[in-house]
The first five atom37 places (N, CA, C, CB, O) and aatype in JSON, in Angstrom:
{
  "aatype": [20, 20, 20, 20, 20, 20, 20, 20, 20, 20, 20, 20, 20, 20, 20, 20, 20, 20, 20, 20, 20, 20, 20, 20, 20, 20, 20, 20, 20, 20, 20, 20, 20, 20, 20, 20, 20, 20, 20, 20, 20, 20, 20, 20, 20, 20, 20, 20, 20, 20, 20, 20, 20, 20, 20, 20, 20, 20, 20, 20, 20, 20, 20, 20, 20, 20, 20, 20, 20, 20, 20, 20, 20, 20, 20, 20, 20, 20, 20, 20, 20],
  "atom_mask": [
    [1, 1, 1, 1, 1],
    [1, 1, 1, 1, 1],
    [1, 1, 1, 1, 1],
    [1, 1, 1, 1, 1],
    [1, 1, 1, 1, 1],
    [1, 1, 1, 1, 1],
    [1, 1, 1, 1, 1],
    [1, 1, 1, 1, 1],
    [1, 1, 1, 1, 1],
    [1, 1, 1, 1, 1],
    [1, 1, 1, 1, 1],
    [1, 1, 1, 1, 1],
    [1, 1, 1, 1, 1],
    [1, 1, 1, 1, 1],
    [1, 1, 1, 1, 1],
    [1, 1, 1, 1, 1],
    [1, 1, 1, 1, 1],
    [1, 1, 1, 1, 1],
    [1, 1, 1, 1, 1],
    [1, 1, 1, 1, 1],
    [1, 1, 1, 1, 1],
    [1, 1, 1, 1, 1],
    [1, 1, 1, 1, 1],
    [1, 1, 1, 1, 1],
    [1, 1, 1, 1, 1],
    [1, 1, 1, 1, 1],
    [1, 1, 1, 1, 1],
    [1, 1, 1, 1, 1],
    [1, 1, 1, 1, 1],
    [1, 1, 1, 1, 1],
    [1, 1, 1, 1, 1],
    [1, 1, 1, 1, 1],
    [1, 1, 1, 1, 1],
    [1, 1, 1, 1, 1],
    [1, 1, 1, 1, 1],
    [1, 1, 1, 1, 1],
    [1, 1, 1, 1, 1],
    [1, 1, 1, 1, 1],
    [1, 1, 1, 1, 1],
    [1, 1, 1, 1, 1],
    [1, 1, 1, 1, 1],
    [1, 1, 1, 1, 1],
    [1, 1, 1, 1, 1],
    [1, 1, 1, 1, 1],
    [1, 1, 1, 1, 1],
    [1, 1, 1, 1, 1],
    [1, 1, 1, 1, 1],
    [1, 1, 1, 1, 1],
    [1, 1, 1, 1, 1],
    [1, 1, 1, 1, 1],
    [1, 1, 1, 1, 1],
    [1, 1, 1, 1, 1],
    [1, 1, 1, 1, 1],
    [1, 1, 1, 1, 1],
    [1, 1, 1, 1, 1],
    [1, 1, 1, 1, 1],
    [1, 1, 1, 1, 1],
    [1, 1, 1, 1, 1],
    [1, 1, 1, 1, 1],
    [1, 1, 1, 1, 1],
    [1, 1, 1, 1, 1],
    [1, 1, 1, 1, 1],
    [1, 1, 1, 1, 1],
    [1, 1, 1, 1, 1],
    [1, 1, 1, 1, 1],
    [1, 1, 1, 1, 1],
    [1, 1, 1, 1, 1],
    [1, 1, 1, 1, 1],
    [1, 1, 1, 1, 1],
    [1, 1, 1, 1, 1],
    [1, 1, 1, 1, 1],
    [1, 1, 1, 1, 1],
    [1, 1, 1, 1, 1],
    [1, 1, 1, 1, 1],
    [1, 1, 1, 1, 1],
    [1, 1, 1, 1, 1],
    [1, 1, 1, 1, 1],
    [1, 1, 1, 1, 1],
    [1, 1, 1, 1, 1],
    [1, 1, 1, 1, 1],
    [1, 1, 1, 1, 1]
  ],
  "atom_positions": [
    [[63.59, -4.35, -8.93], [62.81, -4.13, -7.73], [61.39, -4.61, -8.0], [62.83, -2.64, -7.31], [60.85, -4.41, -9.09]],
    [[60.82, -5.22, -7.05], [59.45, -5.7, -7.15], [58.54, -4.68, -6.48], [59.29, -7.12, -6.51], [58.83, -4.18, -5.39]],
    [[57.42, -4.39, -7.17], [56.46, -3.46, -6.59], [55.06, -3.85, -7.05], [56.78, -2.0, -6.98], [54.91, -4.64, -7.98]],
    [[54.08, -3.32, -6.42], [52.69, -3.58, -6.8], [52.07, -2.28, -7.29], [51.88, -4.17, -5.61], [52.19, -1.24, -6.64]],
    [[51.41, -2.35, -8.44], [50.71, -1.18, -8.95], [49.28, -1.59, -9.28], [51.42, -0.57, -10.21], [49.0, -2.76, -9.56]],
    [[48.4, -0.63, -9.24], [47.01, -0.89, -9.61], [46.75, -0.19, -10.93], [46.01, -0.39, -8.5], [47.0, 1.01, -11.08]],
    [[46.23, -0.96, -11.89], [45.92, -0.42, -13.2], [44.44, -0.63, -13.51], [46.79, -1.07, -14.29], [43.83, -1.6, -13.06]],
    [[43.9, 0.28, -14.27], [42.54, 0.15, -14.76], [42.46, -1.14, -15.59], [42.12, 1.41, -15.6], [43.35, -1.41, -16.39]],
    [[41.4, -1.93, -15.41], [41.29, -3.22, -16.11], [41.43, -3.12, -17.63], [39.96, -3.86, -15.78], [42.2, -3.89, -18.21]],
    [[40.72, -2.18, -18.3], [40.9, -2.08, -19.75], [42.34, -1.7, -20.16], [39.93, -1.04, -20.31], [42.85, -2.17, -21.17]],
    [[42.97, -0.86, -19.36], [44.36, -0.47, -19.65], [45.28, -1.68, -19.52], [44.82, 0.66, -18.7], [46.16, -1.88, -20.35]],
    [[45.09, -2.48, -18.48], [45.9, -3.67, -18.29], [45.7, -4.66, -19.44], [45.56, -4.34, -16.95], [46.67, -5.23, -19.93]],
    [[44.46, -4.87, -19.86], [44.2, -5.78, -21.0], [44.91, -5.29, -22.26], [42.68, -5.9, -21.26], [45.51, -6.07, -22.99]],
    [[44.83, -3.98, -22.49], [45.5, -3.41, -23.67], [47.01, -3.57, -23.58], [45.13, -1.92, -23.83], [47.67, -3.87, -24.58]],
    [[47.56, -3.35, -22.4], [49.01, -3.49, -22.22], [49.44, -4.94, -22.42], [49.43, -3.01, -20.81], [50.48, -5.2, -23.02]],
    [[48.64, -5.9, -21.94], [48.96, -7.31, -22.13], [48.89, -7.69, -23.61], [48.0, -8.19, -21.33], [49.73, -8.45, -24.09]],
    [[47.89, -7.15, -24.33], [47.8, -7.41, -25.77], [49.03, -6.87, -26.49], [46.51, -6.78, -26.36], [49.59, -7.54, -27.36]],
    [[49.44, -5.65, -26.13], [50.61, -5.04, -26.76], [51.87, -5.84, -26.45], [50.77, -3.59, -26.29], [52.72, -6.02, -27.32]],
    [[51.99, -6.32, -25.23], [53.14, -7.13, -24.85], [53.19, -8.41, -25.69], [53.1, -7.48, -23.34], [54.24, -8.77, -26.21]],
    [[52.05, -9.08, -25.83], [52.0, -10.31, -26.62], [52.29, -10.01, -28.09], [50.63, -10.98, -26.49], [53.03, -10.76, -28.74]],
    [[51.71, -8.94, -28.61], [51.91, -8.58, -30.02], [53.38, -8.29, -30.33], [51.05, -7.37, -30.39], [53.89, -8.68, -31.38]],
    [[54.04, -7.6, -29.4], [55.41, -7.18, -29.65], [56.46, -8.17, -29.15], [55.65, -5.84, -29.01], [57.66, -7.99, -29.38]],
    [[56.01, -9.24, -28.47], [56.94, -10.22, -27.95], [57.71, -9.73, -26.73], [57.91, -10.61, -29.02], [58.79, -10.23, -26.43]],
    [[57.14, -8.77, -26.04], [57.78, -8.23, -24.83], [57.01, -8.7, -23.61], [57.83, -6.67, -24.88], [55.88, -9.18, -23.72]],
    [[57.62, -8.57, -22.45], [56.91, -8.86, -21.21], [56.07, -7.65, -20.82], [57.91, -9.24, -20.06], [56.32, -6.53, -21.28]],
    [[55.08, -7.88, -19.99], [54.27, -6.78, -19.48], [55.16, -5.8, -18.72], [53.14, -7.3, -18.58], [54.99, -4.59, -18.85]],
    [[56.09, -6.31, -17.94], [57.02, -5.45, -17.21], [57.8, -4.56, -18.16], [57.99, -6.3, -16.38], [57.97, -3.37, -17.89]],
    [[58.28, -5.12, -19.27], [59.05, -4.33, -20.24], [58.19, -3.23, -20.86], [59.61, -5.25, -21.34], [58.66, -2.12, -21.08]],
    [[56.94, -3.56, -21.15], [56.02, -2.55, -21.71], [55.82, -1.41, -20.72], [54.64, -3.19, -22.06], [55.89, -0.24, -21.1]],
    [[55.58, -1.74, -19.46], [55.37, -0.71, -18.44], [56.63, 0.12, -18.25], [54.94, -1.35, -17.11], [56.55, 1.34, -18.16]],
    [[57.79, -0.53, -18.17], [59.06, 0.2, -18.01], [59.3, 1.14, -19.19], [60.23, -0.79, -17.87], [59.66, 2.3, -19.0]],
    [[59.1, 0.63, -20.41], [59.32, 1.46, -21.6], [58.39, 2.67, -21.6], [59.11, 0.63, -22.87], [58.82, 3.79, -21.89]],
    [[57.14, 2.44, -21.26], [56.16, 3.53, -21.24], [56.53, 4.58, -20.2], [54.76, 2.99, -20.96], [56.44, 5.78, -20.46]],
    [[56.94, 4.13, -19.04], [57.32, 5.05, -17.97], [58.57, 5.84, -18.35], [57.56, 4.28, -16.66], [58.65, 7.04, -18.1]],
    [[59.55, 5.17, -18.95], [60.77, 5.86, -19.39], [60.45, 6.94, -20.44], [61.78, 4.85, -19.98], [60.96, 8.05, -20.37]],
    [[59.58, 6.58, -21.41], [59.19, 7.55, -22.44], [58.51, 8.76, -21.81], [58.26, 6.9, -23.47], [58.8, 9.9, -22.19]],
    [[57.63, 8.53, -20.87], [56.91, 9.62, -20.2], [57.89, 10.52, -19.45], [55.84, 9.06, -19.23], [57.81, 11.75, -19.55]],
    [[58.8, 9.91, -18.7], [59.77, 10.69, -17.92], [60.71, 11.47, -18.83], [60.57, 9.78, -17.0], [61.08, 12.6, -18.52]],
    [[61.11, 10.88, -19.95], [61.99, 11.56, -20.89], [61.27, 12.75, -21.52], [62.49, 10.59, -21.97], [61.86, 13.81, -21.71]],
    [[60.0, 12.57, -21.85], [59.21, 13.65, -22.46], [59.06, 14.8, -21.47], [57.81, 13.12, -22.89], [59.17, 15.96, -21.86]],
    [[58.8, 14.49, -20.22], [58.66, 15.52, -19.2], [59.97, 16.27, -19.0], [58.2, 14.9, -17.87], [59.97, 17.5, -18.91]],
    [[61.08, 15.55, -18.95], [62.39, 16.18, -18.77], [62.73, 17.05, -19.97], [63.48, 15.11, -18.58], [63.26, 18.15, -19.8]],
    [[62.43, 16.58, -21.17], [62.77, 17.36, -22.36], [61.9, 18.62, -22.45], [62.6, 16.51, -23.62], [62.38, 19.65, -22.93]],
    [[60.65, 18.55, -22.01], [59.79, 19.74, -22.01], [60.34, 20.78, -21.04], [58.33, 19.38, -21.63], [60.32, 21.98, -21.33]],
    [[60.82, 20.33, -19.89], [61.38, 21.25, -18.9], [62.66, 21.89, -19.43], [61.67, 20.51, -17.58], [62.91, 23.06, -19.15]],
    [[63.45, 21.16, -20.19], [64.69, 21.71, -20.76], [64.41, 22.75, -21.83], [65.54, 20.59, -21.34], [65.2, 23.67, -22.02]],
    [[63.28, 22.62, -22.54], [62.95, 23.56, -23.62], [62.47, 24.9, -23.1], [61.9, 22.97, -24.52], [62.49, 25.89, -23.83]],
    [[62.03, 24.94, -21.85], [61.54, 26.21, -21.29], [62.69, 27.18, -21.15], [60.84, 25.98, -19.93], [63.76, 26.83, -20.65]],
    [[62.45, 28.38, -21.6], [63.47, 29.41, -21.44], [62.9, 30.55, -20.62], [63.97, 29.92, -22.83], [61.7, 30.82, -20.65]],
    [[63.75, 31.18, -19.91], [63.32, 32.31, -19.08], [63.06, 33.51, -19.98], [64.39, 32.65, -18.0], [63.87, 33.83, -20.85]],
    [[61.95, 34.15, -19.79], [61.57, 35.32, -20.58], [61.74, 36.56, -19.73], [60.11, 35.19, -21.11], [61.24, 36.63, -18.61]],
    [[62.44, 37.54, -20.26], [62.58, 38.81, -19.55], [61.63, 39.81, -20.18], [64.07, 39.33, -19.59], [61.7, 40.09, -21.38]],
    [[60.77, 40.34, -19.39], [59.83, 41.35, -19.86], [60.39, 42.72, -19.57], [58.44, 41.17, -19.21], [60.93, 42.96, -18.49]],
    [[60.26, 43.64, -20.54], [60.77, 44.99, -20.29], [59.92, 45.69, -19.23], [60.79, 45.81, -21.59], [58.71, 45.5, -19.16]],
    [[60.56, 46.48, -18.43], [59.85, 47.27, -17.43], [60.17, 48.74, -17.66], [60.22, 46.84, -15.98], [61.23, 49.08, -18.19]],
    [[59.28, 49.59, -17.26], [59.44, 51.03, -17.47], [59.18, 51.75, -16.17], [58.5, 51.54, -18.59], [58.38, 51.31, -15.34]],
    [[59.84, 52.85, -16.01], [59.58, 53.65, -14.81], [58.23, 54.33, -14.93], [60.69, 54.7, -14.59], [57.78, 54.64, -16.03]],
    [[57.62, 54.54, -13.84], [56.32, 55.18, -13.86], [55.8, 55.35, -12.46], [55.32, 54.39, -14.71], [56.54, 55.22, -11.48]],
    [[54.53, 55.63, -12.37], [53.9, 55.85, -11.08], [53.26, 54.6, -10.52], [52.87, 56.94, -11.19], [52.64, 54.64, -9.46]],
    [[53.39, 53.48, -11.23], [52.76, 52.24, -10.76], [51.32, 52.16, -11.24], [52.82, 52.15, -9.24], [50.9, 52.91, -12.12]],
    [[50.58, 51.28, -10.66], [49.19, 51.06, -11.03], [48.35, 52.19, -10.46], [48.68, 49.68, -10.53], [48.52, 52.59, -9.3]],
    [[47.44, 52.69, -11.28], [46.55, 53.77, -10.84], [45.66, 53.27, -9.7], [45.68, 54.28, -12.02], [45.3, 52.1, -9.66]],
    [[45.31, 54.16, -8.79], [44.44, 53.77, -7.67], [43.13, 53.18, -8.17], [44.16, 54.99, -6.77], [42.52, 53.69, -9.11]],
    [[42.71, 52.1, -7.54], [41.44, 51.47, -7.9], [41.54, 50.48, -9.05], [40.45, 52.51, -8.26], [40.55, 49.83, -9.38]],
    [[42.72, 50.35, -9.67], [42.87, 49.4, -10.78], [43.27, 48.04, -10.21], [43.95, 49.91, -11.82], [44.23, 47.91, -9.46]],
    [[42.49, 47.03, -10.6], [42.77, 45.66, -10.16], [43.27, 44.88, -11.37], [41.49, 44.97, -9.54], [42.49, 44.58, -12.28]],
    [[44.55, 44.55, -11.4], [45.14, 43.86, -12.54], [44.61, 42.44, -12.7], [46.64, 43.83, -12.4], [44.81, 41.83, -13.75]],
    [[43.95, 41.91, -11.7], [43.37, 40.58, -11.78], [41.95, 40.59, -12.34], [43.38, 39.94, -10.43], [41.36, 39.53, -12.55]],
    [[41.4, 41.77, -12.58], [40.03, 41.9, -13.09], [40.09, 42.37, -14.54], [39.19, 42.9, -12.23], [40.09, 43.57, -14.81]],
    [[40.15, 41.41, -15.47], [40.33, 41.75, -16.89], [39.16, 42.55, -17.45], [40.53, 40.49, -17.71], [39.35, 43.42, -18.29]],
    [[37.95, 42.26, -16.99], [36.78, 43.01, -17.49], [36.88, 44.48, -17.1], [35.47, 42.39, -16.95], [36.6, 45.35, -17.91]],
    [[37.28, 44.75, -15.86], [37.43, 46.13, -15.41], [38.56, 46.83, -16.17], [37.7, 46.18, -13.89], [38.45, 48.01, -16.48]],
    [[39.63, 46.11, -16.47], [40.73, 46.7, -17.24], [40.27, 47.07, -18.64], [41.92, 45.73, -17.31], [40.61, 48.14, -19.15]],
    [[39.48, 46.19, -19.26], [38.96, 46.49, -20.6], [38.04, 47.71, -20.56], [38.21, 45.28, -21.17], [38.11, 48.56, -21.45]],
    [[37.19, 47.79, -19.55], [36.32, 48.95, -19.41], [37.14, 50.23, -19.26], [35.39, 48.78, -18.2], [36.83, 51.24, -19.89]],
    [[38.17, 50.18, -18.44], [39.03, 51.33, -18.22], [39.72, 51.74, -19.51], [40.06, 51.03, -17.13], [39.81, 52.93, -19.81]],
    [[40.22, 50.79, -20.28], [40.88, 51.11, -21.55], [39.92, 51.7, -22.55], [41.54, 49.87, -22.14], [40.28, 52.59, -23.32]],
    [[38.66, 51.2, -22.56], [37.66, 51.75, -23.47], [37.36, 53.21, -23.12], [36.36, 50.91, -23.43], [37.16, 54.03, -24.02]],
    [[37.32, 53.54, -21.83], [37.01, 54.9, -21.38], [38.14, 55.87, -21.74], [36.77, 54.93, -19.87], [37.88, 57.05, -22.0]],
    [[39.38, 55.39, -21.75], [40.52, 56.28, -21.99], [40.87, 56.41, -23.47], [41.74, 55.77, -21.24], [41.68, 57.26, -23.83]],
    [[40.27, 55.59, -24.32], [40.64, 55.68, -25.75], [39.65, 56.47, -26.54], [40.77, 54.31, -26.35], [39.81, 56.63, -27.75]]
  ]
}
């Protein structure tokens, strides 16, 4: 398939140098790089495992506690210890 892409000039020069050095076409360099990137992304997604966190029964969050405010949580823990 033919397509048009825009590349940063220094990146294109470097890719052309690499193509010449390795005896590959610029297209082959771009295809190889894209395949490697996609394979790396796919393999990272496969390595992710679902984590189950233990939960406990209780009364829930105390009134006035904001779990998104870490500074307030630290202050509250300091007061209770």
